[in-house]
SEDOFI-573871 format. One record per residue (C-alpha): residue in one letter; x, y, z; residue number from 1. Coordinates in steps of 0.5 Angstrom, whole numbers. Example, Ala and Ser with C-alpha at 12.3 -4.5 7.8 and 13.67 -1.06 7.14 Angstrom:
- res	east	north	up	n
- A	25	-9	16	1
- S	27	-2	14	2
% end
This chain:
- res	east	north	up	n
- M	0	0	0	1
- C	3	7	-2	2
- G	0	13	-4	3
- I	1	16	-11	4
- F	0	23	-14	5
- A	1	28	-20	6
- Y	-1	35	-22	7
- L	0	38	-29	8
- N	-2	45	-30	9
- C	-3	47	-37	10
- N	-4	54	-41	11
- V	-4	57	-34	12
- K	2	60	-30	13
- R	3	57	-23	14
- E	9	59	-19	15
- R	14	53	-17	16
- S	12	55	-10	17
- Y	5	53	-12	18
- I	6	47	-15	19
- L	10	44	-9	20
- Q	4	46	-4	21
- V	-1	42	-9	22
- L	4	36	-9	23
- F	5	36	-1	24
- N	-2	37	0	25
- G	-4	31	-4	26
- L	1	27	0	27
- R	-2	29	6	28
- R	-9	27	4	29
- L	-6	20	2	30
- E	-1	19	8	31
- Y	-6	14	11	32
- R	-4	10	5	33
- G	3	10	8	34
- Y	8	14	12	35
- D	15	11	13	36
- S	18	15	7	37
- A	16	20	2	38
- G	18	24	-5	39
- I	17	28	-10	40
- S	20	31	-17	41
- I	19	37	-20	42
- D	22	41	-26	43
- S	29	44	-26	44
- S	29	51	-29	45
- S	30	49	-36	46
- V	28	42	-40	47
- S	35	41	-42	48
- L	37	40	-34	49
- P	35	33	-31	50
- P	28	34	-26	51
- L	29	35	-19	52
- V	28	29	-14	53
- F	27	30	-7	54
- R	26	24	-2	55
- K	26	23	5	56
- E	25	18	10	57
- G	19	19	15	58
- N	13	23	15	59
- I	10	28	10	60
- E	12	34	14	61
- S	20	31	14	62
- L	20	31	7	63
- V	17	38	7	64
- K	22	41	11	65
- S	28	37	7	66
- V	25	40	1	67
- Y	25	47	3	68
- Q	32	46	7	69
- E	35	44	0	70
- V	31	50	-4	71
- D	35	55	1	72
- A	42	51	0	73
- T	41	51	-8	74
- D	38	58	-8	75
- L	32	55	-13	76
- N	27	60	-15	77
- L	21	59	-12	78
- E	17	64	-15	79
- E	19	62	-22	80
- S	13	61	-26	81
- F	11	55	-31	82
- L	6	56	-36	83
- T	6	48	-36	84
- H	9	43	-31	85
- A	8	36	-29	86
- G	10	34	-22	87
- I	9	27	-19	88
- A	9	25	-11	89
- H	9	19	-7	90
- T	8	17	0	91
- R	11	10	2	92
- W	9	4	6	93
- A	15	0	6	94
- T	15	-7	2	95
- H	22	-8	-1	96
- G	27	-5	3	97
- E	27	-1	9	98
- P	25	6	10	99
- A	31	10	7	100
- P	32	16	2	101
- R	35	11	-3	102
- N	28	6	-3	103
- S	23	12	-3	104
- H	20	14	-9	105
- P	20	17	-15	106
- Q	25	11	-17	107
- S	30	13	-23	108
- S	33	10	-29	109
- G	39	13	-27	110
- A	44	19	-28	111
- G	40	25	-31	112
- N	33	22	-29	113
- E	31	21	-36	114
- F	25	17	-33	115
- L	22	17	-26	116
- V	16	13	-23	117
- V	12	13	-17	118
- H	9	6	-16	119
- N	3	3	-11	120
- G	3	-5	-11	121
- V	8	-10	-12	122
- I	12	-13	-18	123
- T	13	-20	-17	124
- N	18	-21	-23	125
- Y	22	-16	-21	126
- E	28	-20	-20	127
- V	28	-23	-27	128
- L	28	-16	-30	129
- K	33	-14	-25	130
- Q	38	-19	-27	131
- T	37	-18	-34	132
- L	38	-10	-34	133
- I	44	-12	-30	134
- R	47	-16	-36	135
- H	45	-10	-40	136
- G	50	-5	-36	137
- F	45	-2	-31	138
- S	47	-2	-24	139
- F	42	-1	-18	140
- E	42	3	-12	141
- S	35	1	-8	142
- D	32	-5	-5	143
- T	26	-4	-8	144
- D	22	-8	-14	145
- T	20	-1	-17	146
- E	27	1	-19	147
- V	27	-4	-25	148
- I	21	0	-28	149
- P	24	7	-30	150
- K	31	3	-32	151
- L	27	-2	-36	152
- A	23	5	-39	153
- K	30	7	-41	154
- Y	32	1	-44	155
- V	26	1	-48	156
- F	27	8	-50	157
- D	34	7	-52	158
- K	33	1	-56	159
- S	27	3	-60	160
- N	31	9	-62	161
- E	36	5	-65	162
- D	32	1	-68	163
- S	27	6	-71	164
- G	32	11	-74	165
- D	29	17	-75	166
- M	22	15	-73	167
- A	21	18	-66	168
- V	18	13	-61	169
- T	12	16	-57	170
- F	12	16	-49	171
- S	6	12	-49	172
- Q	9	7	-54	173
- V	15	6	-49	174
- V	10	5	-43	175
- L	6	0	-47	176
- E	12	-4	-48	177
- V	14	-3	-41	178
- M	8	-6	-38	179
- R	8	-12	-43	180
- H	14	-14	-38	181
- L	11	-13	-32	182
- E	8	-18	-27	183
- G	4	-17	-21	184
- A	-1	-11	-19	185
- Y	1	-4	-20	186
- A	-1	3	-21	187
- L	4	7	-24	188
- I	6	15	-26	189
- F	11	16	-31	190
- K	15	23	-32	191
- S	21	23	-37	192
- R	26	29	-39	193
- H	25	26	-46	194
- Y	18	28	-46	195
- P	17	35	-42	196
- N	10	37	-39	197
- E	7	30	-40	198
- L	5	25	-36	199
- I	3	17	-37	200
- A	-1	13	-32	201
- C	-3	6	-32	202
- K	-5	1	-27	203
- R	-7	-7	-26	204
- G	-10	-8	-20	205
- S	-8	-2	-16	206
- P	-13	4	-15	207
- L	-12	10	-19	208
- L	-16	16	-21	209
- L	-16	22	-26	210
- G	-18	29	-24	211
- V	-20	35	-29	212
- K	-21	42	-27	213
- E	-23	47	-32	214
- L	-20	54	-31	215
- R	-25	57	-36	216
- E	-32	58	-37	217
- D	-32	56	-44	218
- S	-27	51	-44	219
- S	-32	45	-44	220
- K	-33	46	-51	221
- G	-26	44	-52	222
- S	-24	36	-52	223
- L	-21	33	-46	224
- F	-20	27	-49	225
- H	-16	26	-56	226
- D	-12	21	-60	227
- D	-5	20	-58	228
- K	-3	21	-66	229
- Y	-7	28	-66	230
- P	-6	31	-59	231
- S	-11	37	-58	232
- Q	-8	44	-59	233
- N	-14	48	-57	234
- G	-10	51	-51	235
- N	-16	51	-46	236
- P	-13	52	-39	237
- R	-13	46	-34	238
- E	-11	43	-28	239
- L	-10	35	-29	240
- F	-9	31	-23	241
- L	-8	23	-22	242
- S	-9	20	-15	243
- S	-9	13	-11	244
- D	-15	16	-8	245
- A	-21	21	-9	246
- N	-19	24	-2	247
- A	-13	28	-5	248
- L	-18	30	-11	249
- V	-24	33	-8	250
- E	-21	40	-6	251
- H	-19	41	-13	252
- T	-25	38	-17	253
- R	-30	33	-17	254
- K	-30	31	-24	255
- V	-26	25	-24	256
- L	-25	19	-28	257
- V	-24	12	-25	258
- I	-18	9	-29	259
- E	-19	2	-31	260
- D	-14	-4	-31	261
- G	-10	-4	-37	262
- E	-11	3	-39	263
- V	-6	7	-41	264
- V	-7	15	-39	265
- H	-3	20	-43	266
- L	-3	27	-41	267
- K	-1	32	-46	268
- D	-2	39	-49	269
- G	-8	39	-44	270
- G	-12	33	-47	271
- V	-12	26	-45	272
- S	-11	20	-49	273
- I	-13	13	-46	274
- L	-10	7	-49	275
- K	-12	0	-48	276
- F	-6	-5	-46	277
- D	-6	-11	-50	278
- G	0	-16	-48	279
- D	-2	-20	-54	280
- K	-2	-15	-59	281
- G	5	-12	-57	282
- K	8	-19	-58	283
- R	5	-20	-65	284
- G	6	-13	-67	285
- G	12	-11	-64	286
- L	14	-5	-60	287
- L	11	1	-65	288
- S	4	-3	-65	289
- R	-1	2	-62	290
- P	-7	0	-59	291
- A	-14	4	-61	292
- S	-15	10	-56	293
- V	-22	10	-52	294
- Q	-26	15	-49	295
- R	-30	15	-43	296
- A	-34	20	-39	297
- L	-32	23	-33	298
- S	-36	22	-27	299
- V	-38	27	-21	300
- L	-35	25	-14	301
- E	-40	25	-9	302
- M	-36	27	-3	303
- E	-35	34	0	304
- V	-28	37	3	305
- E	-31	37	10	306
- Q	-31	29	10	307
- I	-24	29	10	308
- N	-22	34	15	309
- K	-22	33	22	310
- G	-26	39	24	311
- N	-26	40	31	312
- Y	-23	33	33	313
- E	-16	32	35	314
- H	-15	25	31	315
- Y	-19	22	25	316
- M	-20	16	29	317
- Q	-24	20	34	318
- K	-28	24	29	319
- E	-30	17	25	320
- I	-32	14	32	321
- H	-37	20	33	322
- E	-39	20	26	323
- Q	-42	13	27	324
- P	-50	15	28	325
- E	-49	19	21	326
- S	-45	14	18	327
- L	-51	9	20	328
- T	-56	13	17	329
- T	-53	14	11	330
- T	-52	7	10	331
- M	-59	5	11	332
- R	-62	11	7	333
- G	-67	9	2	334
- R	-66	2	3	335
- L	-71	1	9	336
- I	-78	1	7	337
- R	-83	2	13	338
- G	-89	0	9	339
- G	-96	2	10	340
- T	-102	-1	12	341
- C	-102	-6	7	342
- K	-95	-7	6	343
- A	-90	-11	10	344
- K	-83	-7	13	345
- T	-78	-9	8	346
- V	-71	-8	5	347
- L	-69	-6	-2	348
- L	-62	-7	-4	349
- G	-62	-5	-11	350
- G	-55	-8	-13	351
- L	-58	-15	-11	352
- K	-65	-15	-13	353
- D	-63	-18	-20	354
- H	-59	-24	-17	355
- L	-63	-25	-10	356
- K	-67	-31	-13	357
- T	-60	-34	-15	358
- I	-57	-33	-8	359
- R	-63	-36	-5	360
- R	-62	-43	-9	361
- S	-55	-43	-7	362
- R	-52	-49	-4	363
- R	-48	-45	1	364
- I	-46	-37	2	365
- V	-39	-36	3	366
- F	-36	-30	7	367
- I	-29	-28	5	368
- G	-25	-22	8	369
- C	-19	-20	12	370
- G	-18	-17	19	371
- T	-24	-12	21	372
- S	-28	-14	14	373
- Y	-28	-21	16	374
- N	-30	-20	23	375
- A	-36	-16	21	376
- A	-38	-22	16	377
- L	-37	-26	23	378
- A	-42	-22	27	379
- A	-47	-22	21	380
- R	-47	-30	20	381
- P	-52	-32	25	382
- I	-57	-27	22	383
- L	-56	-29	15	384
- E	-56	-37	17	385
- E	-63	-36	21	386
- L	-67	-32	16	387
- S	-64	-35	10	388
- G	-64	-42	12	389
- I	-57	-43	8	390
- P	-51	-46	11	391
- V	-46	-40	11	392
- T	-38	-41	12	393
- M	-33	-36	13	394
- E	-26	-36	10	395
- I	-20	-31	11	396
- A	-18	-30	4	397
- S	-11	-31	5	398
- D	-12	-38	8	399
- L	-17	-40	2	400
- L	-12	-39	-3	401
- D	-7	-42	1	402
- R	-11	-49	2	403
- Q	-14	-48	-5	404
- G	-21	-49	-1	405
- P	-27	-52	-5	406
- I	-31	-46	-8	407
- Y	-37	-49	-13	408
- R	-41	-46	-18	409
- E	-47	-47	-14	410
- D	-44	-43	-8	411
- T	-45	-35	-7	412
- A	-39	-32	-5	413
- V	-39	-25	-1	414
- F	-33	-21	-1	415
- V	-32	-16	4	416
- S	-27	-10	4	417
- Q	-27	-3	6	418
- S	-23	-1	0	419
- G	-25	-6	-5	420
- E	-17	-7	-7	421
- T	-15	-11	-1	422
- A	-10	-16	-5	423
- D	-11	-23	-2	424
- T	-19	-21	-2	425
- L	-18	-20	-10	426
- H	-14	-26	-11	427
- A	-20	-30	-8	428
- L	-25	-26	-12	429
- E	-21	-29	-18	430
- Y	-21	-36	-16	431
- A	-28	-36	-14	432
- L	-30	-33	-21	433
- Q	-25	-38	-24	434
- N	-29	-43	-20	435
- G	-36	-41	-23	436
- A	-39	-38	-16	437
- L	-44	-32	-16	438
- C	-39	-27	-13	439
- V	-42	-21	-9	440
- G	-38	-15	-7	441
- I	-39	-11	0	442
- T	-35	-5	0	443
- N	-34	3	2	444
- T	-31	5	-5	445
- V	-35	6	-11	446
- G	-31	4	-17	447
- S	-26	0	-13	448
- V	-24	-7	-16	449
- I	-28	-11	-12	450
- A	-34	-7	-14	451
- R	-33	-7	-22	452
- K	-31	-15	-22	453
- T	-36	-18	-18	454
- H	-43	-20	-21	455
- C	-47	-15	-16	456
- G	-46	-12	-9	457
- V	-48	-7	-4	458
- H	-44	0	-3	459
- I	-44	1	5	460
- N	-44	8	4	461
- A	-40	10	11	462
- G	-36	16	8	463
- A	-29	17	7	464
- E	-25	14	13	465
- I	-18	16	14	466
- G	-16	13	20	467
- V	-12	7	19	468
- A	-16	3	24	469
- S	-23	2	21	470
- T	-29	4	26	471
- K	-35	7	22	472
- A	-34	2	16	473
- Y	-34	-4	21	474
- T	-41	-2	24	475
- S	-44	0	17	476
- Q	-41	-7	14	477
- I	-45	-10	19	478
- V	-51	-6	18	479
- V	-51	-8	10	480
- M	-50	-15	12	481
- A	-56	-15	16	482
- M	-60	-12	11	483
- L	-57	-17	6	484
- A	-60	-23	11	485
- L	-67	-19	11	486
- A	-67	-19	3	487
- I	-65	-26	2	488
- G	-70	-28	7	489
- G	-75	-26	3	490
- D	-82	-25	6	491
- A	-83	-32	9	492
- I	-89	-31	14	493
- S	-85	-35	19	494
- N	-80	-30	20	495
- Q	-84	-24	19	496
- A	-85	-21	26	497
- R	-77	-23	27	498
- R	-76	-19	20	499
- E	-80	-13	22	500
- A	-77	-12	29	501
- I	-70	-12	26	502
- I	-72	-7	21	503
- D	-75	-3	27	504
- C	-69	-3	31	505
- L	-65	-1	25	506
- F	-69	5	24	507
- D	-67	7	32	508
- L	-60	4	31	509
- P	-57	11	30	510
- N	-60	14	37	511
- K	-57	8	41	512
- V	-50	9	38	513
- R	-51	16	40	514
- E	-53	14	47	515
- V	-46	9	47	516
- L	-42	15	45	517
- K	-44	18	52	518
- L	-39	13	55	519
- D	-33	17	52	520
- Q	-31	20	59	521
- E	-32	13	62	522
- M	-28	9	57	523
- K	-22	14	58	524
- D	-22	13	65	525
- L	-22	6	64	526
- A	-16	7	59	527
- K	-12	10	65	528
- L	-13	4	69	529
- L	-10	0	63	530
- I	-5	4	61	531
- A	1	1	64	532
- E	-2	-6	62	533
- Q	2	-11	57	534
- S	-4	-15	55	535
- L	-12	-15	55	536
- L	-16	-21	54	537
- M	-23	-21	51	538
- F	-29	-26	51	539
- G	-35	-26	47	540
- R	-40	-31	44	541
- G	-45	-32	39	542
- Y	-46	-25	36	543
- N	-41	-22	40	544
- Y	-35	-27	39	545
- A	-34	-22	33	546
- T	-34	-16	38	547
- A	-29	-19	42	548
- L	-24	-20	36	549
- E	-25	-13	33	550
- G	-25	-10	40	551
- S	-18	-14	41	552
- L	-16	-12	34	553
- K	-17	-5	35	554
- V	-13	-5	42	555
- K	-7	-9	38	556
- E	-7	-4	32	557
- V	-7	3	35	558
- A	-5	2	42	559
- L	1	-3	41	560
- M	-2	-7	46	561
- H	-2	-15	46	562
- S	-10	-16	46	563
- E	-13	-23	44	564
- G	-21	-24	43	565
- I	-23	-31	45	566
- L	-29	-35	44	567
- A	-32	-36	51	568
- G	-34	-43	50	569
- E	-27	-45	49	570
- M	-25	-41	55	571
- K	-24	-48	59	572
- H	-20	-51	53	573
- G	-13	-47	54	574
- P	-14	-40	55	575
- L	-16	-41	63	576
- A	-9	-42	64	577
- L	-7	-35	63	578
- V	-12	-32	68	579
- D	-9	-29	75	580
- E	-10	-23	79	581
- S	-6	-19	75	582
- L	-9	-20	68	583
- P	-15	-15	66	584
- I	-21	-19	62	585
- V	-26	-16	58	586
- V	-33	-20	58	587
- I	-38	-18	53	588
- A	-45	-21	57	589
- T	-50	-17	54	590
- H	-57	-20	54	591
- D	-58	-25	49	592
- A	-59	-32	48	593
- C	-52	-33	51	594
- F	-53	-29	57	595
- S	-53	-35	62	596
- K	-47	-38	59	597
- Q	-43	-31	60	598
- Q	-46	-31	67	599
- S	-42	-38	68	600
- V	-36	-35	65	601
- I	-36	-29	69	602
- Q	-36	-34	75	603
- Q	-31	-38	73	604
- L	-26	-32	72	605
- H	-28	-29	78	606
- A	-26	-36	82	607
- R	-19	-35	79	608
- K	-19	-28	81	609
- G	-19	-25	74	610
- R	-19	-17	74	611
- L	-26	-17	70	612
- I	-29	-11	66	613
- V	-36	-13	64	614
- M	-40	-10	58	615
- C	-48	-12	60	616
- S	-54	-9	58	617
- R	-57	-3	61	618
- G	-60	-6	68	619
- D	-56	-12	68	620
- A	-51	-9	72	621
- A	-53	-13	79	622
- A	-53	-20	75	623
- V	-46	-20	72	624
- S	-42	-16	78	625
- L	-43	-22	83	626
- G	-43	-17	89	627
- G	-38	-12	87	628
- A	-33	-18	84	629
- C	-32	-14	77	630
- S	-27	-8	77	631
- R	-32	-4	72	632
- V	-38	-5	69	633
- I	-40	-2	62	634
- E	-48	-2	61	635
- V	-50	-1	54	636
- P	-57	0	51	637
- Q	-61	-7	49	638
- V	-62	-8	42	639
- E	-64	-14	37	640
- D	-59	-19	38	641
- C	-56	-19	31	642
- L	-55	-11	32	643
- Q	-52	-12	39	644
- P	-45	-12	36	645
- V	-46	-5	33	646
- V	-47	-2	39	647
- N	-42	-6	43	648
- I	-36	-5	39	649
- V	-37	3	40	650
- P	-34	3	48	651
- L	-28	-2	45	652
- Q	-27	3	40	653
- L	-27	9	45	654
- L	-22	5	49	655
- A	-17	3	44	656
- Y	-17	11	42	657
- H	-16	13	49	658
- L	-11	8	51	659
- T	-7	10	44	660
- V	-7	17	46	661
- L	-5	16	53	662
- R	1	12	51	663
- G	3	17	47	664
- Y	2	13	40	665
- N	0	16	33	666
- V	-7	14	33	667
- D	-8	15	26	668
- Q	-2	12	23	669
- P	0	6	28	670
- R	6	3	27	671
- N	8	-2	21	672
- L	0	-1	18	673
- A	-3	2	13	674
- K	-10	3	11	675
- S	-11	-2	6	676
- V	-7	-8	4	677
- T	-5	-8	-3	678
- T	0	-13	-3	679
- E	1	-20	0	680
% end
């Protein structure tokens, strides 16, 4: 996972200082995607001079400080204006090589920076390419897989100019030939001193968007898209942006194009040409063969700048925890139907309506996800089994692939991913498609790979989530899967009362979450008691086994404290050996079918002097405290059992947040983690 960003101004004067700020701000919006090192490239004062490259380990502010120090040392003129200028930027989450300037991007073709590349993804055959390039005289400075790409571009450029004589090779031809040799997942942006004021972007698997900002009222009359052979010369003033994520575009423009896999997007003369990469055609036709250009319509971002700002909150995670009443409302808007006097309450999921009959005929439903998304699916499994009567199995995406577990044509495979680009989940999707299963996507990202490649799906519509630790996306995922269960369950008379009770509870769920958020100070006080602890156990069962897993994951990933979620029914099969008077233990014992069993768990833990923190339904404190044996009782509102995980996770999110802040760690950028894992 990395963030890539580019900015090209065409026929509008921009000072170097302005260009730098656009690039820096773009990286700030993408920093949740990686923050161990960063870099940018801008032009020198003359196109005859190599582009300038700045790279630095650490966060974006470390890069900004380093750039301005270098500017001062070299007397670079920040007030110099450019009518047209192309700059690229990158923020890194290390996969190949430690965080260091030499491993940061942009990666270069060598002395003179003839070709520069920023990259998100992994090149799986880079070792073979590297050895081939070494045999052709190239030397390597970094440990990255990315460095082979600009060096390969230089090799292709030099070789093609030797072979083609007077016929100059185009930038897009160079990139198409480079793509033909690359294996793996990637989003790439190329900059070259041989093609000044041009940029080329391409992708396979990793996300990439183009943003377009018109700077003159009548500029819409001119063409944006053009054929690469006949570039546009209309002179319209425009700013063009490339980004891994819409977050970095929304403050500039809402007109975007989601770049598809295999597309090569060439920005030149203020216009855009899109070529469709065809590896086989390149092999048959040679280097100078050229695929046909395509034109696609721009779409409008349904996002506001306010969504990606912290507002009055100290951190994004804090903001996103407190946004959950609104995100849940948005998730359900237009999908819950109360019905009238003659009409039953029901759910309408437009993305699934044409496939519901097929899903109901499935032999089984397979939930596939990773991390928090897997936990959300686990929380929803019982209600789906109850209402549909279809067996539901759970698969961690990487494990499914490692085992090559059986997926059948009669199966429905549900892929749960907040970003829609999680690498293991994408590979599992390809595997399920090959095996003929009906594939359903549940994501928070319109236009993501999972949203495009599945047969049908649901957008959870939780809004932008910047904090690395997922909060509001998790609760919205559970709600969407509960609605999925209602939709699949149909209108069986035997389940009507149960379905209507769940729908009524869904309507009131945002208010219940608002009530839980009032526990903020109580959870901060609890965090103060736990600040010096080394470990924390969480026991749950039934619907709330997933709550124990997700709560412990939150503590683990942001507070950097060992925490384990345990199925309470397994307590006596090993975990009980860990219990003593020094170990804090959270037991989730809200009032559902497992309540009496959790009371028994509390008694057994108390008998072994465990330090108990019990979460219970409002009014049940006396029933779970065993005459004051618990060190803390957390009371939450009672809702329908299948939706209780949405309510119960909120105090644990608050606990993880306050533990992290009190322990002095970066809550939005936890150590070694990034928002979405696009590498295996």
